[in-house]
C-alpha positions as a Markdown table, in Angstrom:
| # | Residue | x | y | z |
|---|---|---|---|---|
| 1 | Met | 146.2 | -70.9 | 44.7 |
| 2 | Arg | 145.8 | -69.9 | 41.1 |
| 3 | Lys | 147.7 | -71.3 | 38.2 |
| 4 | Val | 149.6 | -68.8 | 36.0 |
| 5 | Glu | 150.4 | -69.6 | 32.4 |
| 6 | Val | 153.3 | -67.9 | 30.8 |
| 7 | Val | 152.8 | -67.2 | 27.1 |
| 8 | Lys | 155.0 | -65.7 | 24.4 |
| 9 | Pro | 154.2 | -62.2 | 23.0 |
| 10 | Lys | 153.4 | -63.7 | 19.6 |
| 11 | Glu | 150.7 | -65.9 | 21.1 |
| 12 | Val | 148.7 | -62.9 | 22.5 |
| 13 | Glu | 146.0 | -61.5 | 20.3 |
| 14 | Val | 145.7 | -57.7 | 20.4 |
| 15 | Lys | 142.5 | -55.9 | 19.4 |
| 16 | Pro | 141.7 | -52.2 | 19.3 |
| 17 | Phe | 139.4 | -51.0 | 22.1 |
| 18 | Ser | 135.9 | -50.4 | 20.9 |
| 19 | Leu | 133.5 | -48.6 | 23.3 |
| 20 | Asp | 130.5 | -50.0 | 21.4 |
| 21 | Asp | 131.4 | -53.4 | 22.7 |
| 22 | Phe | 130.5 | -52.2 | 26.3 |
| 23 | Thr | 127.5 | -50.0 | 25.7 |
| 24 | Gln | 124.0 | -50.7 | 24.5 |
| 25 | Ser | 122.7 | -48.9 | 21.5 |
| 26 | Lys | 119.8 | -46.4 | 21.8 |
| 27 | Ala | 117.6 | -48.6 | 19.5 |
| 28 | Lys | 117.4 | -51.3 | 22.1 |
| 29 | Ser | 116.4 | -49.0 | 24.9 |
| 30 | Ser | 113.5 | -47.4 | 23.0 |
| 31 | Ser | 112.1 | -50.6 | 21.4 |
| 32 | Met | 108.7 | -50.3 | 23.1 |
| 33 | Gly | 106.3 | -48.7 | 20.7 |
| 34 | Lys | 102.8 | -49.2 | 22.0 |
| 35 | Val | 101.0 | -49.5 | 25.4 |
| 36 | Ser | 97.9 | -51.6 | 25.8 |
| 37 | Lys | 94.8 | -50.7 | 27.8 |
| 38 | Lys | 95.2 | -53.9 | 29.8 |
| 39 | Glu | 98.7 | -52.9 | 30.9 |
| 40 | Leu | 97.5 | -49.4 | 31.9 |
| 41 | Lys | 94.6 | -50.8 | 33.8 |
| 42 | Ser | 96.8 | -53.3 | 35.7 |
| 43 | Leu | 99.3 | -50.5 | 36.5 |
| 44 | Ala | 96.5 | -48.3 | 37.8 |
| 45 | Lys | 95.2 | -51.1 | 40.0 |
| 46 | Lys | 98.7 | -51.8 | 41.3 |
| 47 | Leu | 99.2 | -48.2 | 42.2 |
| 48 | Gly | 95.7 | -47.9 | 43.7 |
| 49 | Leu | 94.4 | -45.3 | 41.3 |
| 50 | Asp | 90.8 | -44.7 | 40.3 |
| 51 | Tyr | 90.3 | -44.5 | 36.5 |
| 52 | Ser | 87.7 | -44.5 | 33.8 |
| 53 | Asp | 87.8 | -45.9 | 30.3 |
| 54 | Glu | 88.1 | -42.4 | 28.8 |
| 55 | Gln | 91.2 | -41.7 | 31.0 |
| 56 | Ile | 92.8 | -45.0 | 30.0 |
| 57 | Glu | 92.2 | -44.3 | 26.3 |
| 58 | Phe | 93.7 | -40.8 | 26.6 |
| 59 | Thr | 96.7 | -42.1 | 28.6 |
| 60 | Lys | 97.3 | -44.8 | 26.0 |
| 61 | Lys | 97.3 | -42.3 | 23.1 |
| 62 | Leu | 99.5 | -39.9 | 25.0 |
| 63 | Ile | 102.1 | -42.5 | 26.0 |
| 64 | Thr | 102.2 | -44.1 | 22.5 |
| 65 | Val | 102.9 | -40.7 | 20.9 |
| 66 | Tyr | 105.5 | -39.9 | 23.5 |
| 67 | Leu | 107.3 | -43.2 | 22.8 |
| 68 | Ala | 107.1 | -42.7 | 19.1 |
| 69 | His | 108.9 | -39.3 | 19.2 |
| 70 | Arg | 111.4 | -40.3 | 21.8 |
C-alpha cells in the first residue's frame, strides 16, 4: 500500500512546460567529427569484408566530409 501525502495548493510549485527538457539537442547527436582507419578496419573485419588501404583511406575521407556537413 502506498502512502499519500496531502498538501496545500500554496505548497505546490508550478513551472511552465518546456519541451527542451525532454528532448536532446542536435549538437549532441552529431558530435562525432572524424573516423579513424583503425575503426574502419575493425568494422570491416567484423562485417567480414575484404579491403585495401586505399579503400580504407577513401572511406575515411568520405565519412569525415559527410559528418562535417551533416
